[in-house]
CHARMM-style PDB file with segment names, atoms N, HN, CA, C and O in Angstrom:
ATOM      1  N   MET     1       0.837  -1.191   0.000  1.00  0.00      PROA
ATOM      2  CA  MET     1       0.000   0.000   0.000  1.00  0.00      PROA
ATOM      3  C   MET     1       0.876   1.248   0.000  1.00  0.00      PROA
ATOM      4  O   MET     1       2.048   1.212   0.375  1.00  0.00      PROA
ATOM      5  N   GLY     2       0.284   2.328  -0.424  1.00  0.00      PROA
ATOM      6  HN  GLY     2      -0.668   2.357  -0.729  1.00  0.00      PROA
ATOM      7  CA  GLY     2       1.003   3.590  -0.469  1.00  0.00      PROA
ATOM      8  C   GLY     2       1.151   4.191   0.905  1.00  0.00      PROA
ATOM      9  O   GLY     2       0.629   3.672   1.892  1.00  0.00      PROA
ATOM     10  N   LYS     3       1.850   5.264   0.951  1.00  0.00      PROA
ATOM     11  HN  LYS     3       2.274   5.686   0.149  1.00  0.00      PROA
ATOM     12  CA  LYS     3       2.099   5.957   2.209  1.00  0.00      PROA
ATOM     13  C   LYS     3       0.793   6.501   2.790  1.00  0.00      PROA
ATOM     14  O   LYS     3       0.565   6.452   3.999  1.00  0.00      PROA
ATOM     15  N   TYR     4      -0.054   7.017   1.907  1.00  0.00      PROA
ATOM     16  HN  TYR     4       0.131   7.057   0.925  1.00  0.00      PROA
ATOM     17  CA  TYR     4      -1.319   7.595   2.353  1.00  0.00      PROA
ATOM     18  C   TYR     4      -2.459   6.654   2.022  1.00  0.00      PROA
ATOM     19  O   TYR     4      -2.657   6.304   0.858  1.00  0.00      PROA
ATOM     20  N   GLN     5      -3.204   6.242   3.022  1.00  0.00      PROA
ATOM     21  HN  GLN     5      -3.043   6.526   3.967  1.00  0.00      PROA
ATOM     22  CA  GLN     5      -4.343   5.356   2.790  1.00  0.00      PROA
ATOM     23  C   GLN     5      -5.618   6.158   2.926  1.00  0.00      PROA
ATOM     24  O   GLN     5      -5.839   6.834   3.931  1.00  0.00      PROA
ATOM     25  N   LEU     6      -6.458   6.078   1.901  1.00  0.00      PROA
ATOM     26  HN  LEU     6      -6.279   5.529   1.085  1.00  0.00      PROA
ATOM     27  CA  LEU     6      -7.689   6.855   1.881  1.00  0.00      PROA
ATOM     28  C   LEU     6      -8.835   6.094   2.509  1.00  0.00      PROA
ATOM     29  O   LEU     6      -8.957   4.880   2.349  1.00  0.00      PROA
ATOM     30  N   ASP     7      -9.676   6.823   3.226  1.00  0.00      PROA
ATOM     31  HN  ASP     7      -9.577   7.810   3.356  1.00  0.00      PROA
ATOM     32  CA  ASP     7     -10.910   6.216   3.719  1.00  0.00      PROA
ATOM     33  C   ASP     7     -11.919   6.231   2.565  1.00  0.00      PROA
ATOM     34  O   ASP     7     -11.607   6.718   1.478  1.00  0.00      PROA
ATOM     35  N   THR     8     -13.117   5.704   2.793  1.00  0.00      PROA
ATOM     36  HN  THR     8     -13.371   5.308   3.675  1.00  0.00      PROA
ATOM     37  CA  THR     8     -14.095   5.613   1.703  1.00  0.00      PROA
ATOM     38  C   THR     8     -14.444   6.987   1.140  1.00  0.00      PROA
ATOM     39  O   THR     8     -14.621   7.134  -0.069  1.00  0.00      PROA
ATOM     40  N   LYS     9     -14.544   7.986   2.000  1.00  0.00      PROA
ATOM     41  HN  LYS     9     -14.400   7.866   2.982  1.00  0.00      PROA
ATOM     42  CA  LYS     9     -14.874   9.342   1.552  1.00  0.00      PROA
ATOM     43  C   LYS     9     -13.773   9.871   0.617  1.00  0.00      PROA
ATOM     44  O   LYS     9     -14.065  10.492  -0.405  1.00  0.00      PROA
ATOM     45  N   GLY    10     -12.538   9.624   0.970  1.00  0.00      PROA
ATOM     46  HN  GLY    10     -12.301   9.119   1.800  1.00  0.00      PROA
ATOM     47  CA  GLY    10     -11.399  10.056   0.157  1.00  0.00      PROA
ATOM     48  C   GLY    10     -11.356   9.332  -1.178  1.00  0.00      PROA
ATOM     49  O   GLY    10     -11.068   9.934  -2.212  1.00  0.00      PROA
ATOM     50  N   LYS    11     -11.644   8.037  -1.151  1.00  0.00      PROA
ATOM     51  HN  LYS    11     -11.878   7.548  -0.311  1.00  0.00      PROA
ATOM     52  CA  LYS    11     -11.643   7.246  -2.389  1.00  0.00      PROA
ATOM     53  C   LYS    11     -12.695   7.755  -3.353  1.00  0.00      PROA
ATOM     54  O   LYS    11     -12.448   7.845  -4.556  1.00  0.00      PROA
ATOM     55  N   VAL    12     -13.878   8.092  -2.828  1.00  0.00      PROA
ATOM     56  HN  VAL    12     -14.079   8.019  -1.851  1.00  0.00      PROA
ATOM     57  CA  VAL    12     -14.957   8.616  -3.664  1.00  0.00      PROA
ATOM     58  C   VAL    12     -14.519   9.923  -4.301  1.00  0.00      PROA
ATOM     59  O   VAL    12     -14.750  10.150  -5.489  1.00  0.00      PROA
ATOM     60  N   ALA    13     -13.885  10.787  -3.506  1.00  0.00      PROA
ATOM     61  HN  ALA    13     -13.698  10.603  -2.541  1.00  0.00      PROA
ATOM     62  CA  ALA    13     -13.422  12.079  -4.010  1.00  0.00      PROA
ATOM     63  C   ALA    13     -12.402  11.900  -5.132  1.00  0.00      PROA
ATOM     64  O   ALA    13     -12.458  12.597  -6.145  1.00  0.00      PROA
ATOM     65  N   VAL    14     -11.482  10.976  -4.950  1.00  0.00      PROA
ATOM     66  HN  VAL    14     -11.437  10.410  -4.127  1.00  0.00      PROA
ATOM     67  CA  VAL    14     -10.447  10.716  -5.950  1.00  0.00      PROA
ATOM     68  C   VAL    14     -11.070  10.179  -7.235  1.00  0.00      PROA
ATOM     69  O   VAL    14     -10.708  10.612  -8.328  1.00  0.00      PROA
ATOM     70  N   THR    15     -11.997   9.246  -7.109  1.00  0.00      PROA
ATOM     71  HN  THR    15     -12.291   8.894  -6.221  1.00  0.00      PROA
ATOM     72  CA  THR    15     -12.674   8.671  -8.275  1.00  0.00      PROA
ATOM     73  C   THR    15     -13.402   9.762  -9.044  1.00  0.00      PROA
ATOM     74  O   THR    15     -13.327   9.830 -10.271  1.00  0.00      PROA
ATOM     75  N   LYS    16     -14.107  10.616  -8.308  1.00  0.00      PROA
ATOM     76  HN  LYS    16     -14.167  10.561  -7.312  1.00  0.00      PROA
ATOM     77  CA  LYS    16     -14.852  11.707  -8.919  1.00  0.00      PROA
ATOM     78  C   LYS    16     -13.903  12.638  -9.671  1.00  0.00      PROA
ATOM     79  O   LYS    16     -14.197  13.065 -10.788  1.00  0.00      PROA
ATOM     80  N   TYR    17     -12.771  12.945  -9.055  1.00  0.00      PROA
ATOM     81  HN  TYR    17     -12.532  12.598  -8.148  1.00  0.00      PROA
ATOM     82  CA  TYR    17     -11.775  13.823  -9.670  1.00  0.00      PROA
ATOM     83  C   TYR    17     -11.269  13.225 -10.979  1.00  0.00      PROA
ATOM     84  O   TYR    17     -11.191  13.918 -11.993  1.00  0.00      PROA
ATOM     85  N   HSD    18     -10.929  11.944 -10.956  1.00  0.00      PROA
ATOM     86  HN  HSD    18     -10.993  11.381 -10.133  1.00  0.00      PROA
ATOM     87  CA  HSD    18     -10.386  11.307 -12.153  1.00  0.00      PROA
ATOM     88  C   HSD    18     -11.412  11.244 -13.281  1.00  0.00      PROA
ATOM     89  O   HSD    18     -11.066  11.415 -14.450  1.00  0.00      PROA
ATOM     90  N   GLU    19     -12.668  11.000 -12.931  1.00  0.00      PROA
ATOM     91  HN  GLU    19     -12.949  10.861 -11.982  1.00  0.00      PROA
ATOM     92  CA  GLU    19     -13.704  10.958 -13.961  1.00  0.00      PROA
ATOM     93  C   GLU    19     -13.861  12.318 -14.617  1.00  0.00      PROA
ATOM     94  O   GLU    19     -14.085  12.416 -15.823  1.00  0.00      PROA
ATOM     95  N   LYS    20     -13.742  13.351 -13.825  1.00  0.00      PROA
ATOM     96  HN  LYS    20     -13.560  13.272 -12.845  1.00  0.00      PROA
ATOM     97  CA  LYS    20     -13.902  14.713 -14.329  1.00  0.00      PROA
ATOM     98  C   LYS    20     -12.735  15.117 -15.228  1.00  0.00      PROA
ATOM     99  O   LYS    20     -12.919  15.833 -16.212  1.00  0.00      PROA
ATOM    100  N   HSD    21     -11.544  14.653 -14.884  1.00  0.00      PROA
ATOM    101  HN  HSD    21     -11.395  14.071 -14.085  1.00  0.00      PROA
ATOM    102  CA  HSD    21     -10.342  15.119 -15.572  1.00  0.00      PROA
ATOM    103  C   HSD    21      -9.785  14.209 -16.644  1.00  0.00      PROA
ATOM    104  O   HSD    21      -8.799  14.553 -17.295  1.00  0.00      PROA
ATOM    105  N   LYS    22     -10.414  13.026 -16.844  1.00  0.00      PROA
ATOM    106  HN  LYS    22     -11.215  12.747 -16.315  1.00  0.00      PROA
ATOM    107  CA  LYS    22      -9.875  12.166 -17.905  1.00  0.00      PROA
ATOM    108  C   LYS    22     -10.268  12.750 -19.261  1.00  0.00      PROA
ATOM    109  O   LYS    22     -11.372  13.274 -19.408  1.00  0.00      PROA
ATOM    110  N   PRO    23      -9.384  12.666 -20.249  1.00  0.00      PROA
ATOM    111  CA  PRO    23      -9.685  13.252 -21.556  1.00  0.00      PROA
ATOM    112  C   PRO    23     -10.868  12.542 -22.213  1.00  0.00      PROA
ATOM    113  O   PRO    23     -11.089  11.350 -22.001  1.00  0.00      PROA
ATOM    114  N   ALA    24     -11.607  13.279 -22.996  1.00  0.00      PROA
ATOM    115  HN  ALA    24     -11.428  14.248 -23.168  1.00  0.00      PROA
ATOM    116  CA  ALA    24     -12.760  12.710 -23.681  1.00  0.00      PROA
ATOM    117  C   ALA    24     -12.275  11.578 -24.588  1.00  0.00      PROA
ATOM    118  O   ALA    24     -11.282  11.726 -25.299  1.00  0.00      PROA
ATOM    119  N   LYS    25     -12.967  10.478 -24.558  1.00  0.00      PROA
ATOM    120  HN  LYS    25     -13.775  10.358 -23.981  1.00  0.00      PROA
ATOM    121  CA  LYS    25     -12.586   9.319 -25.369  1.00  0.00      PROA
ATOM    122  C   LYS    25     -12.690   9.682 -26.849  1.00  0.00      PROA
ATOM    123  O   LYS    25     -13.700  10.225 -27.298  1.00  0.00      PROA
ATOM    124  N   PHE    26     -11.652   9.380 -27.585  1.00  0.00      PROA
ATOM    125  HN  PHE    26     -10.832   8.939 -27.221  1.00  0.00      PROA
ATOM    126  CA  PHE    26     -11.620   9.707 -29.010  1.00  0.00      PROA
ATOM    127  C   PHE    26     -12.521   8.748 -29.762  1.00  0.00      PROA
ATOM    128  O   PHE    26     -12.260   7.546 -29.824  1.00  0.00      PROA
ATOM    129  N   ASP    27     -13.568   9.285 -30.324  1.00  0.00      PROA
ATOM    130  HN  ASP    27     -13.781  10.261 -30.274  1.00  0.00      PROA
ATOM    131  CA  ASP    27     -14.532   8.466 -31.049  1.00  0.00      PROA
ATOM    132  C   ASP    27     -14.344   8.689 -32.549  1.00  0.00      PROA
ATOM    133  O   ASP    27     -14.700   9.740 -33.080  1.00  0.00      PROA
ATOM    134  N   LYS    28     -13.788   7.699 -33.214  1.00  0.00      PROA
ATOM    135  HN  LYS    28     -13.499   6.845 -32.783  1.00  0.00      PROA
ATOM    136  CA  LYS    28     -13.437   7.827 -34.629  1.00  0.00      PROA
ATOM    137  C   LYS    28     -14.668   8.027 -35.511  1.00  0.00      PROA
ATOM    138  O   LYS    28     -14.640   8.840 -36.435  1.00  0.00      PROA
ATOM    139  N   LYS    29     -15.740   7.296 -35.236  1.00  0.00      PROA
ATOM    140  HN  LYS    29     -15.762   6.635 -34.485  1.00  0.00      PROA
ATOM    141  CA  LYS    29     -16.961   7.426 -36.039  1.00  0.00      PROA
ATOM    142  C   LYS    29     -17.515   8.839 -35.954  1.00  0.00      PROA
ATOM    143  O   LYS    29     -17.896   9.433 -36.963  1.00  0.00      PROA
ATOM    144  N   GLN    30     -17.555   9.368 -34.740  1.00  0.00      PROA
ATOM    145  HN  GLN    30     -17.246   8.885 -33.920  1.00  0.00      PROA
ATOM    146  CA  GLN    30     -18.090  10.715 -34.531  1.00  0.00      PROA
ATOM    147  C   GLN    30     -17.214  11.737 -35.254  1.00  0.00      PROA
ATOM    148  O   GLN    30     -17.719  12.684 -35.857  1.00  0.00      PROA
ATOM    149  N   GLN    31     -15.905  11.537 -35.187  1.00  0.00      PROA
ATOM    150  HN  GLN    31     -15.495  10.767 -34.697  1.00  0.00      PROA
ATOM    151  CA  GLN    31     -14.950  12.436 -35.836  1.00  0.00      PROA
ATOM    152  C   GLN    31     -15.164  12.424 -37.351  1.00  0.00      PROA
ATOM    153  O   GLN    31     -15.185  13.478 -37.986  1.00  0.00      PROA
ATOM    154  N   LEU    32     -15.324  11.235 -37.923  1.00  0.00      PROA
ATOM    155  HN  LEU    32     -15.308  10.379 -37.407  1.00  0.00      PROA
ATOM    156  CA  LEU    32     -15.544  11.109 -39.366  1.00  0.00      PROA
ATOM    157  C   LEU    32     -16.838  11.800 -39.778  1.00  0.00      PROA
ATOM    158  O   LEU    32     -16.895  12.483 -40.800  1.00  0.00      PROA
ATOM    159  N   GLU    33     -17.867  11.613 -38.973  1.00  0.00      PROA
ATOM    160  HN  GLU    33     -17.821  11.058 -38.143  1.00  0.00      PROA
ATOM    161  CA  GLU    33     -19.167  12.226 -39.259  1.00  0.00      PROA
ATOM    162  C   GLU    33     -19.041  13.749 -39.263  1.00  0.00      PROA
ATOM    163  O   GLU    33     -19.638  14.427 -40.099  1.00  0.00      PROA
ATOM    164  N   LYS    34     -18.272  14.272 -38.335  1.00  0.00      PROA
ATOM    165  HN  LYS    34     -17.787  13.722 -37.655  1.00  0.00      PROA
ATOM    166  CA  LYS    34     -18.069  15.721 -38.226  1.00  0.00      PROA
ATOM    167  C   LYS    34     -17.327  16.247 -39.463  1.00  0.00      PROA
ATOM    168  O   LYS    34     -17.713  17.263 -40.041  1.00  0.00      PROA
ATOM    169  N   ILE    35     -16.270  15.550 -39.858  1.00  0.00      PROA
ATOM    170  HN  ILE    35     -15.957  14.724 -39.389  1.00  0.00      PROA
ATOM    171  CA  ILE    35     -15.480  15.954 -41.022  1.00  0.00      PROA
ATOM    172  C   ILE    35     -16.344  15.886 -42.279  1.00  0.00      PROA
ATOM    173  O   ILE    35     -16.292  16.775 -43.129  1.00  0.00      PROA
ATOM    174  N   ARG    36     -17.136  14.828 -42.385  1.00  0.00      PROA
ATOM    175  HN  ARG    36     -17.179  14.106 -41.695  1.00  0.00      PROA
ATOM    176  CA  ARG    36     -18.015  14.641 -43.542  1.00  0.00      PROA
ATOM    177  C   ARG    36     -19.034  15.777 -43.637  1.00  0.00      PROA
ATOM    178  O   ARG    36     -19.289  16.300 -44.721  1.00  0.00      PROA
ATOM    179  N   ALA    37     -19.610  16.151 -42.505  1.00  0.00      PROA
ATOM    180  HN  ALA    37     -19.403  15.726 -41.624  1.00  0.00      PROA
ATOM    181  CA  ALA    37     -20.603  17.226 -42.482  1.00  0.00      PROA
ATOM    182  C   ALA    37     -19.972  18.548 -42.927  1.00  0.00      PROA
ATOM    183  O   ALA    37     -20.564  19.301 -43.701  1.00  0.00      PROA
ATOM    184  N   GLU    38     -18.768  18.818 -42.429  1.00  0.00      PROA
ATOM    185  HN  GLU    38     -18.287  18.206 -41.800  1.00  0.00      PROA
ATOM    186  CA  GLU    38     -18.059  20.046 -42.819  1.00  0.00      PROA
ATOM    187  C   GLU    38     -17.762  20.047 -44.313  1.00  0.00      PROA
ATOM    188  O   GLU    38     -17.920  21.067 -44.984  1.00  0.00      PROA
ATOM    189  N   TYR    39     -17.329  18.899 -44.831  1.00  0.00      PROA
ATOM    190  HN  TYR    39     -17.200  18.070 -44.286  1.00  0.00      PROA
ATOM    191  CA  TYR    39     -17.003  18.772 -46.245  1.00  0.00      PROA
ATOM    192  C   TYR    39     -18.233  19.027 -47.116  1.00  0.00      PROA
ATOM    193  O   TYR    39     -18.167  19.766 -48.098  1.00  0.00      PROA
ATOM    194  N   LEU    40     -19.350  18.410 -46.746  1.00  0.00      PROA
ATOM    195  HN  LEU    40     -19.403  17.810 -45.948  1.00  0.00      PROA
ATOM    196  CA  LEU    40     -20.580  18.574 -47.513  1.00  0.00      PROA
ATOM    197  C   LEU    40     -21.055  20.022 -47.480  1.00  0.00      PROA
ATOM    198  O   LEU    40     -21.552  20.550 -48.474  1.00  0.00      PROA
ATOM    199  N   LYS    41     -20.894  20.649 -46.330  1.00  0.00      PROA
ATOM    200  HN  LYS    41     -20.490  20.220 -45.522  1.00  0.00      PROA
ATOM    201  CA  LYS    41     -21.292  22.050 -46.184  1.00  0.00      PROA
ATOM    202  C   LYS    41     -20.452  22.939 -47.111  1.00  0.00      PROA
ATOM    203  O   LYS    41     -20.969  23.823 -47.795  1.00  0.00      PROA
ATOM    204  N   LYS    42     -19.145  22.674 -47.108  1.00  0.00      PROA
ATOM    205  HN  LYS    42     -18.725  21.956 -46.552  1.00  0.00      PROA
ATOM    206  CA  LYS    42     -18.222  23.441 -47.952  1.00  0.00      PROA
ATOM    207  C   LYS    42     -18.550  23.215 -49.429  1.00  0.00      PROA
ATOM    208  O   LYS    42     -18.564  24.157 -50.222  1.00  0.00      PROA
ATOM    209  N   LYS    43     -18.808  21.979 -49.782  1.00  0.00      PROA
ATOM    210  HN  LYS    43     -18.796  21.214 -49.137  1.00  0.00      PROA
ATOM    211  CA  LYS    43     -19.131  21.609 -51.157  1.00  0.00      PROA
ATOM    212  C   LYS    43     -20.424  22.314 -51.588  1.00  0.00      PROA
ATOM    213  O   LYS    43     -20.518  22.812 -52.710  1.00  0.00      PROA
ATOM    214  N   GLN    44     -21.401  22.354 -50.705  1.00  0.00      PROA
ATOM    215  HN  GLN    44     -21.324  21.950 -49.794  1.00  0.00      PROA
ATOM    216  CA  GLN    44     -22.675  23.014 -50.987  1.00  0.00      PROA
ATOM    217  C   GLN    44     -22.472  24.505 -51.241  1.00  0.00      PROA
ATOM    218  O   GLN    44     -23.083  25.076 -52.144  1.00  0.00      PROA
ATOM    219  N   GLU    45     -21.606  25.135 -50.435  1.00  0.00      PROA
ATOM    220  HN  GLU    45     -21.110  24.671 -49.701  1.00  0.00      PROA
ATOM    221  CA  GLU    45     -21.329  26.565 -50.589  1.00  0.00      PROA
ATOM    222  C   GLU    45     -20.659  26.835 -51.936  1.00  0.00      PROA
ATOM    223  O   GLU    45     -20.930  27.854 -52.572  1.00  0.00      PROA
ATOM    224  N   GLN    46     -19.793  25.933 -52.367  1.00  0.00      PROA
ATOM    225  HN  GLN    46     -19.573  25.106 -51.850  1.00  0.00      PROA
ATOM    226  CA  GLN    46     -19.102  26.101 -53.646  1.00  0.00      PROA
ATOM    227  C   GLN    46     -20.085  25.995 -54.817  1.00  0.00      PROA
ATOM    228  O   GLN    46     -19.978  26.736 -55.794  1.00  0.00      PROA
ATOM    229  N   THR    47     -21.035  25.072 -54.711  1.00  0.00      PROA
ATOM    230  HN  THR    47     -21.122  24.470 -53.917  1.00  0.00      PROA
ATOM    231  CA  THR    47     -22.004  24.897 -55.791  1.00  0.00      PROA
ATOM    232  C   THR    47     -23.029  26.033 -55.833  1.00  0.00      PROA
ATOM    233  O   THR    47     -23.616  26.313 -56.878  1.00  0.00      PROA
ATOM    234  N   ASP    48     -23.237  26.680 -54.691  1.00  0.00      PROA
ATOM    235  HN  ASP    48     -22.761  26.452 -53.842  1.00  0.00      PROA
ATOM    236  CA  ASP    48     -24.183  27.795 -54.628  1.00  0.00      PROA
ATOM    237  C   ASP    48     -23.651  29.036 -55.344  1.00  0.00      PROA
ATOM    238  O   ASP    48     -24.432  29.864 -55.812  1.00  0.00      PROA
ATOM    239  N   LYS    49     -22.332  29.167 -55.432  1.00  0.00      PROA
ATOM    240  HN  LYS    49     -21.697  28.494 -55.052  1.00  0.00      PROA
ATOM    241  CA  LYS    49     -21.739  30.368 -56.021  1.00  0.00      PROA
ATOM    242  C   LYS    49     -21.973  30.440 -57.506  1.00  0.00      PROA
ATOM    243  OT1 LYS    49     -21.537  31.391 -58.155  1.00  0.00      PROA
TER     244      LYS     49
END
């Protein structure tokens, strides 16, 4: 065990902190959908001119 042992209240606080601060999971499908939407929007603007 580590030097500092947390009680249940401390463990909950640490878990909460880590959940809040972990980076957003990289979702490839969502990213592709976003890029596709931007591309289609740009393409639409070009055809409108």
